[in-house]
C-alpha positions in Angstrom: 41.3 45.5 61.8 41.6 44.5 65.4 44.9 44.3 67.2 44.6 40.5 67.2 44.1 40.4 63.5 46.9 42.8 63.0 49.7 40.9 64.8 48.4 37.6 63.5 48.4 39.0 60.0 52.0 40.3 60.4 53.2 37.0 61.7 51.6 35.2 58.9 53.2 37.6 56.4 56.6 36.9 58.1 56.2 33.2 57.7 55.0 33.6 54.1 58.0 35.9 53.3 60.2 33.1 54.8 61.8 35.4 57.4 63.0 34.5 60.8 62.2 36.9 63.6 65.9 38.1 63.7 65.8 38.6 59.9 62.6 40.6 60.2 64.0 42.6 63.1 67.0 43.6 61.0 64.7 44.8 58.2 62.6 46.7 60.8 65.7 48.3 62.3 66.9 49.4 58.9 63.6 51.3 58.3 63.9 53.1 61.7 62.2 50.6 64.0 63.3 51.1 67.6 62.1 48.0 69.4 64.4 45.1 70.2 64.1 41.6 68.8 62.3 40.4 72.0 59.7 43.2 71.6 59.1 42.2 68.0 58.8 38.5 68.8 56.5 39.3 71.7 54.3 41.5 69.4 54.1 38.8 66.7 52.9 36.4 69.4 50.4 38.9 70.8 52.2 39.2 74.1 53.8 42.7 73.8 52.1 45.8 72.4 53.8 48.0 69.8 52.8 51.6 69.3 51.1 52.4 66.0 54.1 54.0 64.4 56.3 51.0 65.2 53.6 48.7 63.8 53.7 50.7 60.6 57.5 50.4 60.4 57.1 46.6 60.9 54.3 46.5 58.3 56.6 48.3 55.8 59.5 45.9 56.5 57.1 43.0 55.8 55.7 44.6 52.7 59.2 45.1 51.3 60.2 41.5 52.1 57.0 40.2 50.4 57.6 42.3 47.3 61.2 41.1 47.1 60.0 37.5 47.4 57.3 37.8 44.7 59.6 39.7 42.3 62.0 36.7 42.5 59.2 34.5 41.1 58.4 36.7 38.1 58.7 35.1 34.7 61.0 37.0 32.3 59.6 38.0 28.9 60.9 36.0 25.9 62.0 39.3 24.3 63.5 41.5 27.0 63.2 45.3 26.5 66.4 47.0 25.4 67.9 48.8 28.4 70.4 50.9 26.5 68.0 52.3 23.9 69.0 49.4 21.6 67.6 48.9 18.1 63.9 49.4 18.8 63.0 51.5 15.7 59.3 51.2 16.5 59.7 53.2 19.7 61.8 55.8 18.0 59.3 56.2 15.1 56.4 56.5 17.6 58.2 59.2 19.5 59.1 61.1 16.3 55.4 60.9 15.2 54.2 62.2 18.5 56.7 65.1 18.4 55.8 65.9 14.8 52.1 65.9 15.6 52.7 68.1 18.6 54.7 70.7 16.7 52.1 70.8 13.9 49.1 71.3 16.3 50.9 73.8 18.5 50.5 77.5 17.7 52.9 80.2 18.9 51.6 82.3 21.8 51.2 85.4 19.7 48.8 83.6 17.3 46.7 82.1 20.1 46.3 85.6 21.7 45.7 87.4 18.4 48.9 89.5 18.8 51.3 90.2 16.1 55.0 89.6 16.8 56.9 92.8 17.5 
């Protein structure tokens, strides 16, 4: 990706994430970015260079903002999963079956080595 494509892509992501430059700058600062808002705005316009590490911090800030935006549009399931363990007997039965099967197929170490217990 060329530097032109990179800053244009980041600015497009900023617009898509519905962030103003000052809002993006705050996210960028929170992740350890060291540039000021003018540097960030200049970079997004292709006027000011940012070193690769600062570009990565900016990319991370944009990725987090986009993830938050998309998660807000997720459609909830009609039957939400029980958070507190709830009454999902099917899950409990499955776990018990797996544990029973594991204990039946597992041999003690002395049997697998051919040793007798002392």
